Backbone bond lengths (Angstrom), bond angles and torsions (degrees), N, CA, C in turn:
res aa  C-N    CA-C-N  psi(-1)  N-CA   C-N-CA  omega(-1)  CA-C   N-CA-C  phi
1 M - - - 1.435 - - 1.517 107.56 -
2 S 1.306 116.54 142.31 1.461 121.55 -177.96 1.510 110.91 -65.36
3 K 1.307 115.41 136.15 1.455 119.61 170.68 1.509 106.54 -90.87
4 A 1.301 115.74 139.53 1.453 120.29 -177.60 1.514 108.86 -127.39
5 S 1.319 115.06 149.73 1.453 119.78 176.23 1.522 108.68 -151.63
6 I 1.317 114.86 161.89 1.456 121.34 178.27 1.516 107.79 -120.14
7 I 1.322 116.43 130.04 1.453 122.00 174.98 1.523 105.97 -108.08
8 Q 1.318 116.90 117.18 1.468 121.16 -177.37 1.520 109.07 -80.53
9 T 1.318 117.00 121.31 1.457 122.31 176.18 1.517 108.60 -133.32
10 Q 1.308 116.11 171.05 1.460 120.67 176.25 1.509 107.88 -100.49
11 P 1.284 123.81 134.25 1.455 127.44 -3.66 1.523 113.39 -94.11
12 T 1.359 118.92 -3.46 1.462 120.01 -177.12 1.515 110.77 -122.00
13 R 1.318 114.63 170.36 1.460 120.92 174.90 1.520 109.27 -91.32
14 I 1.308 115.14 148.03 1.458 120.67 171.53 1.519 106.29 -104.48
15 F 1.322 116.11 120.36 1.454 121.20 177.23 1.517 107.46 -94.01
16 S 1.321 116.33 126.15 1.452 122.11 -176.75 1.525 108.98 -117.34
17 F 1.332 115.84 124.58 1.461 122.08 -179.61 1.523 108.42 -121.76
18 E 1.322 116.33 132.31 1.463 121.21 179.94 1.522 110.17 -102.94
19 R 1.337 115.20 156.94 1.463 123.53 178.26 1.534 111.99 54.77
20 V 1.320 115.14 51.42 1.463 121.57 178.56 1.524 108.22 -104.12
21 Y 1.318 116.04 130.60 1.462 122.34 178.19 1.526 107.82 -95.47
22 P 1.349 118.23 106.04 1.469 120.48 -172.01 1.530 114.42 -89.87
23 Y 1.321 117.24 34.54 1.458 120.85 -178.67 1.522 109.66 -127.72
24 S 1.325 116.15 158.78 1.464 120.67 -178.19 1.527 110.73 -78.86
25 A 1.328 115.22 166.77 1.462 120.80 177.75 1.526 110.48 -63.88
26 F 1.322 117.71 -32.94 1.461 121.37 177.87 1.527 110.75 -62.89
27 Q 1.321 117.16 -38.58 1.457 120.73 179.19 1.523 111.41 -69.62
28 V 1.324 117.08 -26.41 1.465 120.14 175.71 1.524 109.62 -65.89
29 L 1.342 116.99 -35.15 1.467 120.22 178.77 1.521 111.78 -60.77
30 W 1.331 116.97 -36.84 1.461 119.91 178.33 1.526 111.59 -63.47
31 M 1.318 116.80 -21.22 1.450 121.18 176.44 1.531 110.16 -90.99
32 C 1.332 117.54 -40.05 1.466 121.72 -174.13 1.523 113.13 -70.13
33 V 1.320 117.66 -41.77 1.464 120.73 -175.30 1.530 111.78 -63.49
34 P 1.334 120.37 -49.01 1.471 118.41 177.66 1.533 113.15 -62.13
35 V 1.328 116.62 -37.41 1.468 119.27 178.33 1.525 109.61 -64.25
36 L 1.336 117.49 -41.38 1.464 121.19 177.70 1.523 110.53 -61.98
37 L 1.328 117.65 -42.60 1.463 120.34 178.71 1.525 111.53 -62.40
38 V 1.316 116.99 -39.56 1.465 120.29 177.58 1.525 110.22 -62.28
39 F 1.336 117.11 -44.17 1.461 119.64 -179.84 1.528 111.81 -68.15
40 V 1.323 118.70 -33.90 1.470 121.25 175.75 1.522 109.54 -65.50
41 L 1.322 117.22 -43.18 1.468 120.06 177.95 1.527 111.47 -63.39
42 I 1.311 117.21 -39.87 1.473 120.41 176.71 1.520 110.00 -62.22
43 Y 1.335 116.89 -43.70 1.469 121.03 179.58 1.527 110.28 -60.76
44 V 1.335 117.34 -48.22 1.469 120.80 -178.25 1.523 110.11 -64.31
45 Y 1.313 118.10 -37.86 1.458 121.26 -179.74 1.531 111.36 -68.19
46 V 1.332 116.89 -42.67 1.465 120.80 -175.53 1.526 112.04 -81.29
47 V 1.332 117.93 -47.16 1.465 121.80 -171.86 1.518 112.08 -99.21
48 G 1.294 117.94 -32.75 1.460 121.34 -174.52 1.521 109.78 105.83
49 A 1.331 115.23 -170.81 1.462 120.12 -173.66 1.522 113.24 -80.98
50 G 1.304 120.16 -12.83 1.466 122.01 -177.78 1.521 112.28 -74.98
51 F 1.332 114.38 161.81 1.465 120.57 178.86 1.522 109.06 -95.53
52 H 1.325 116.77 122.51 1.463 122.94 175.93 1.521 107.12 -129.96
53 L 1.331 115.97 120.27 1.456 121.21 -171.27 1.533 113.06 -59.53
54 G 1.315 118.01 -41.95 1.466 120.91 -177.80 1.517 112.95 -59.39
55 P 1.345 118.13 -56.85 1.469 118.90 179.31 1.534 113.49 -63.51
56 V 1.338 117.00 -35.37 1.468 119.35 178.41 1.521 109.73 -63.84
57 S 1.329 117.12 -44.78 1.466 120.90 179.40 1.522 110.92 -61.62
58 L 1.309 116.47 -44.79 1.461 120.88 179.95 1.532 111.25 -62.87
59 L 1.324 116.93 -44.13 1.459 119.31 -179.57 1.527 111.99 -67.56
60 F 1.342 118.11 -35.95 1.463 119.10 176.79 1.526 111.00 -66.88
61 L 1.320 116.69 -37.75 1.465 119.36 175.14 1.527 110.48 -61.61
62 L 1.322 116.55 -46.66 1.464 120.58 178.22 1.529 111.26 -63.59
63 Y 1.334 116.82 -37.94 1.465 121.23 178.93 1.522 110.87 -62.10
64 F 1.333 117.05 -51.41 1.461 119.73 -178.94 1.527 111.60 -65.24
65 G 1.324 116.89 -35.89 1.461 119.76 175.45 1.519 111.89 -64.79
66 T 1.328 116.64 -40.15 1.462 121.06 178.61 1.526 111.20 -64.99
67 V 1.338 116.87 -45.11 1.466 120.27 179.88 1.529 110.39 -64.11
68 A 1.334 117.17 -43.55 1.469 119.99 178.33 1.529 110.39 -62.20
69 G 1.328 116.88 -39.88 1.463 120.52 177.13 1.522 112.56 -64.69
70 L 1.331 116.96 -39.56 1.465 120.16 177.91 1.526 111.49 -66.64
71 V 1.327 116.83 -39.58 1.467 120.00 177.41 1.524 109.58 -61.87
72 R 1.317 116.79 -43.50 1.474 119.83 178.16 1.525 111.20 -66.26
73 M 1.332 116.56 -36.06 1.460 120.02 -179.59 1.536 110.95 -65.35
74 F 1.325 117.26 -36.53 1.458 121.09 -178.79 1.524 113.06 -89.82
75 S 1.320 117.52 0.59 1.465 119.40 177.47 1.530 109.09 -78.35
76 K 1.317 115.09 157.05 1.462 120.65 -173.47 1.514 110.64 -136.40
77 Q 1.315 114.41 166.65 1.457 119.69 168.73 1.523 106.59 -84.76
78 V 1.331 116.55 135.54 1.460 121.86 -178.83 1.518 108.52 -121.70
79 Q 1.319 115.48 133.22 1.465 120.99 174.21 1.521 108.11 -119.14
80 I 1.335 115.88 134.95 1.465 121.90 -179.87 1.517 108.24 -130.28
81 W 1.336 115.87 134.92 1.457 120.46 173.61 1.527 108.66 -150.26
82 F 1.312 114.40 166.16 1.463 121.77 -175.79 1.521 109.98 -124.92
83 D 1.329 115.82 150.47 1.459 120.96 164.40 1.527 106.91 -127.12
84 A 1.307 117.90 -163.71 1.466 120.58 -173.65 1.524 113.22 -62.32
85 S 1.331 118.37 -32.08 1.462 119.47 -174.42 1.520 115.20 -125.70
86 C 1.330 118.49 -7.44 1.465 120.53 -173.77 1.525 112.34 -135.35
87 M 1.330 114.20 158.29 1.455 122.46 166.73 1.527 105.23 -111.58
88 Y 1.321 116.61 130.84 1.454 121.94 -179.28 1.517 109.21 -107.67
89 V 1.342 115.73 135.85 1.461 121.81 178.23 1.522 107.42 -129.44
90 R 1.332 115.97 123.85 1.463 121.62 176.42 1.524 108.00 -114.97
91 L 1.334 116.02 121.03 1.461 122.11 176.65 1.519 108.57 -100.32
92 G 1.320 116.77 115.40 1.454 120.89 -179.22 1.515 111.37 62.96
93 Q 1.342 116.02 -132.58 1.463 121.49 -178.92 1.526 112.39 -97.26
94 A 1.335 117.41 5.34 1.467 120.82 -179.22 1.524 110.62 -68.12
95 L 1.312 115.45 164.31 1.460 120.17 175.77 1.527 109.41 -66.18
96 P 1.320 117.21 145.24 1.465 118.85 179.93 1.528 111.56 -66.21
97 Q 1.321 114.97 142.20 1.458 121.83 174.96 1.519 108.25 -94.91
98 C 1.317 116.64 135.31 1.461 122.25 179.75 1.528 108.77 -101.67
99 Y 1.314 116.35 126.75 1.459 122.27 177.04 1.527 107.64 -120.79
100 A 1.324 116.65 121.77 1.464 120.74 179.74 1.528 109.28 -62.96
101 K 1.312 116.09 135.56 1.466 120.38 -179.68 1.523 111.39 -58.66
102 A 1.328 116.93 -34.98 1.466 120.69 -179.69 1.527 111.95 -66.90
103 D 1.344 117.52 -21.63 1.465 121.15 -179.81 1.520 113.06 -87.11
104 I 1.322 117.88 -9.77 1.464 121.01 179.90 1.523 107.82 -87.12
105 V 1.329 115.58 114.76 1.461 121.35 -176.47 1.521 110.76 -79.09
106 G 1.330 116.12 -39.03 1.455 120.88 -179.17 1.513 110.03 174.77
107 F 1.328 115.76 -177.11 1.458 119.33 177.17 1.520 110.38 -152.84
108 Y 1.337 114.33 151.73 1.453 121.91 171.55 1.515 107.47 -95.65
109 S 1.313 116.12 142.18 1.457 120.29 176.47 1.515 108.85 -160.32
110 Y 1.325 115.44 154.91 1.459 119.67 168.58 1.518 108.60 -62.43
111 D 1.301 115.70 154.58 1.461 120.90 170.80 1.524 105.93 -87.91
112 Y 1.324 116.36 92.99 1.462 120.73 -175.89 1.520 112.56 -72.16
113 A 1.326 118.00 -9.92 1.463 121.50 179.45 1.524 112.38 -90.52
114 T 1.320 118.14 -2.17 1.460 120.54 -176.17 1.522 111.67 -64.18
115 Q 1.312 114.97 148.14 1.463 120.49 176.70 1.524 111.39 -102.69
116 A 1.330 117.74 -5.25 1.468 121.60 179.87 1.525 109.22 -69.47
117 P 1.336 117.91 119.68 1.470 120.01 -176.47 1.528 113.58 -58.43
118 A 1.322 117.56 -35.63 1.464 120.05 -178.13 1.526 112.21 -70.34
119 L 1.331 117.54 -23.49 1.465 120.99 -177.10 1.519 113.53 -103.53
120 K 1.336 117.74 -3.88 1.465 119.95 178.51 1.523 109.37 -64.50
121 S 1.311 115.15 139.05 1.456 119.26 -178.90 1.524 110.00 -148.05
122 S 1.322 115.05 142.65 1.460 119.92 172.26 1.527 109.18 -121.07
123 K 1.326 115.42 26.37 1.457 121.48 174.67 1.515 108.06 -102.25
124 I 1.309 115.72 140.49 1.461 118.29 177.71 1.524 108.84 -81.97
125 C 1.299 115.38 130.69 1.462 122.37 174.31 1.520 106.39 -151.56
126 I 1.322 115.57 91.05 1.456 121.62 -178.23 1.526 107.48 -132.75
127 H 1.328 115.70 127.75 1.458 121.83 179.11 1.524 108.25 -123.15
128 F 1.330 116.98 111.26 1.461 122.29 176.97 1.529 108.74 -89.34
129 Y 1.318 116.68 137.27 1.462 122.62 177.93 1.526 108.82 -113.83
130 L 1.337 115.58 129.49 1.458 121.31 -178.49 1.527 110.49 -103.97
131 R 1.297 115.61 158.87 1.465 122.15 -177.68 1.529 112.14 -59.32
132 N 1.325 118.37 -32.96 1.465 121.71 -178.34 1.530 113.09 -82.27
133 G 1.330 117.69 6.81 1.463 121.61 178.90 1.518 113.99 92.59
134 Q 1.302 118.07 -9.51 1.461 122.02 179.10 1.525 109.83 -71.62
135 K 1.331 115.85 150.54 1.461 121.43 177.66 1.521 109.09 -123.00
136 I 1.316 115.27 146.14 1.461 121.89 170.77 1.517 104.69 -112.38
137 I 1.325 116.50 110.93 1.459 121.45 -172.70 1.517 109.29 -108.36
138 L 1.316 115.82 126.33 1.461 122.00 177.17 1.521 107.81 -127.16
139 N 1.331 116.22 106.30 1.458 122.32 179.01 1.514 109.55 -119.39
140 D 1.314 116.02 150.47 1.456 121.04 176.48 1.519 109.31 -74.08
141 S 1.310 117.30 140.59 1.462 120.43 178.41 1.517 112.05 -93.56
142 D 1.313 117.94 1.07 1.457 122.45 -179.73 1.521 108.92 -105.03
143 Y 1.319 117.20 144.67 1.457 120.74 -174.16 1.521 113.18 -112.66
144 R 1.308 118.27 17.20 1.464 120.71 179.05 1.514 110.78 -75.89
145 R 1.301 116.25 153.59 1.468 121.69 -179.10 1.522 111.97 -95.18
146 S 1.319 118.85 -13.29 1.461 120.75 -175.93 1.528 110.75 -63.37
147 V 1.329 115.63 152.41 1.461 122.07 -177.54 1.520 108.92 -108.27
148 D 1.328 116.43 121.98 1.459 122.92 176.05 1.526 107.41 -95.84
149 E 1.323 115.99 110.12 1.469 121.12 -174.08 1.528 112.30 -61.01
150 S 1.338 118.10 -39.32 1.469 119.58 -177.94 1.531 111.10 -66.82
151 S 1.336 117.46 -40.70 1.465 119.86 176.88 1.519 110.87 -66.77
152 Q 1.325 116.74 -38.04 1.461 120.06 179.70 1.532 110.91 -62.61
153 I 1.322 116.87 -38.24 1.472 120.95 178.22 1.531 110.24 -64.53
154 I 1.333 117.00 -41.76 1.468 120.32 179.29 1.526 110.54 -67.35
155 F 1.338 117.63 -40.44 1.465 120.14 176.63 1.525 110.59 -62.89
156 K 1.336 116.43 -37.76 1.469 120.47 177.99 1.531 109.74 -64.11
157 K 1.346 117.28 -42.87 1.469 120.42 177.98 1.526 110.91 -63.93
158 F 1.341 116.42 -40.08 1.462 118.99 177.53 1.526 110.81 -63.51
159 L 1.315 117.01 -43.96 1.463 121.04 179.68 1.527 110.80 -60.14
160 Q 1.331 116.29 -44.03 1.467 120.03 178.24 1.530 111.17 -64.51
161 T 1.331 116.80 -41.19 1.465 120.77 178.87 1.526 110.83 -64.88
162 A 1.339 116.88 -44.78 1.466 120.28 179.59 1.524 110.88 -62.92
163 Q 1.329 116.99 -41.20 1.463 119.82 177.83 1.532 110.72 -62.29
164 R 1.318 116.83 -44.19 1.460 121.07 -178.19 1.533 110.86 -67.85
165 E 1.332 117.03 -46.59 1.465 120.94 -177.42 1.529 112.34 -66.45
166 L 1.329 116.72 -36.48 1.461 120.56 -176.92 1.529 112.87 -96.12
167 N 1.339 116.46 -2.76 1.468 122.21 -176.94 1.527 111.73 56.97
168 F 1.338 115.97 46.77 1.457 121.82 -179.08 1.519 109.98 -108.42
169 L 1.314 114.66 153.74 1.460 122.90 173.96 1.519 107.93 -128.33
170 P 1.349 117.24 156.74 1.464 117.49 173.58 1.532 108.71 -68.80
171 V 1.317 116.16 110.65 1.458 121.04 -175.72 1.517 110.52 -79.37
172 R 1.326 116.81 -46.73 1.466 120.36 -179.18 1.522 109.77 -163.25
173 Q 1.321 113.38 160.63 1.455 119.02 172.38 1.515 106.91 -85.15
174 R 1.297 115.67 136.35 1.462 120.03 -176.14 1.517 108.06 -99.56
175 Y 1.332 116.87 98.17 1.456 121.23 -174.40 1.510 112.77 -68.87
176 K 1.333 118.51 -30.70 1.460 118.74 -177.39 1.523 112.79 -84.67
177 H 1.324 117.13 -4.84 1.458 119.25 176.31 1.524 107.75 -68.52
178 Y 1.288 117.87 162.11 1.451 121.29 -169.20 1.518 115.47 -76.99
179 A 1.302 119.48 -0.87 1.465 119.54 -177.62 1.519 110.69 -138.22
180 D 1.323 116.20 141.80 1.460 120.39 174.44 1.516 109.12 -69.02
181 G 1.306 115.44 148.99 1.455 120.05 176.91 1.510 114.01 81.82
182 M 1.340 118.52 8.10 1.463 121.92 177.62 1.520 108.61 -86.57
183 Y 1.314 115.98 134.21 1.456 121.44 179.00 1.516 109.93 -122.85
184 W 1.336 115.16 150.29 1.454 122.18 173.42 1.515 107.02 -94.50
185 Y 1.323 116.49 120.32 1.459 122.90 178.84 1.522 107.52 -106.44
186 S 1.325 115.97 126.40 1.453 119.47 -177.61 1.516 109.94 -164.42
187 D 1.301 114.19 166.44 1.456 121.58 166.37 1.521 104.13 -87.57
188 A 1.313 118.14 123.21 1.461 121.57 -174.37 1.527 111.97 -54.36
189 S 1.318 118.34 -29.70 1.468 120.63 -179.83 1.526 112.18 -72.68
190 R 1.362 117.09 -19.78 1.466 120.46 179.60 1.518 112.07 -108.94
191 D 1.320 118.63 11.34 1.461 122.73 -175.56 1.529 110.75 -62.62
192 I 1.349 116.77 135.92 1.463 119.99 -176.16 1.515 113.46 -89.64
193 D 1.333 120.95 -24.11 1.451 118.81 179.33 1.458 113.64 -125.38
């Protein structure tokens, strides 16, 4: 689960999130498919063409462990802050990228303020959509279901800050999105769909 922290600076806060996977689910497939092919080739080389439950189970365990390890390896620390006209995003040690607030159409995010136990989450899952079609994707690289209350509070503060800085409101719940409790936050006049 992502660790989150707030660094108080003047005039804005810097929100820092650890173990964030900044790539889309489609990009994960480009990593998963070759790894799966390698494990299939290893299976055929070691066991042969027949199906044997023991080796198949072991290789699938190793496959999922390898993919989870690769996702964690490619995850980064992300820092986000705002000024009067821009949102800044720093991935790892790279230079921060500046995105004009006027170019941000909206974002999907969990409702971190929810009191429903089934929808509570302390995983980061925020997707910013820009006017030029670019996306800023922030996904958690951890797959645990447990809820970390301190991280959830920081995510809630970030959500409130992003809404205030970008003048966004939760427009609607997006039922076809891949997770329950995801909302589209936008200014209705700039809504893309």
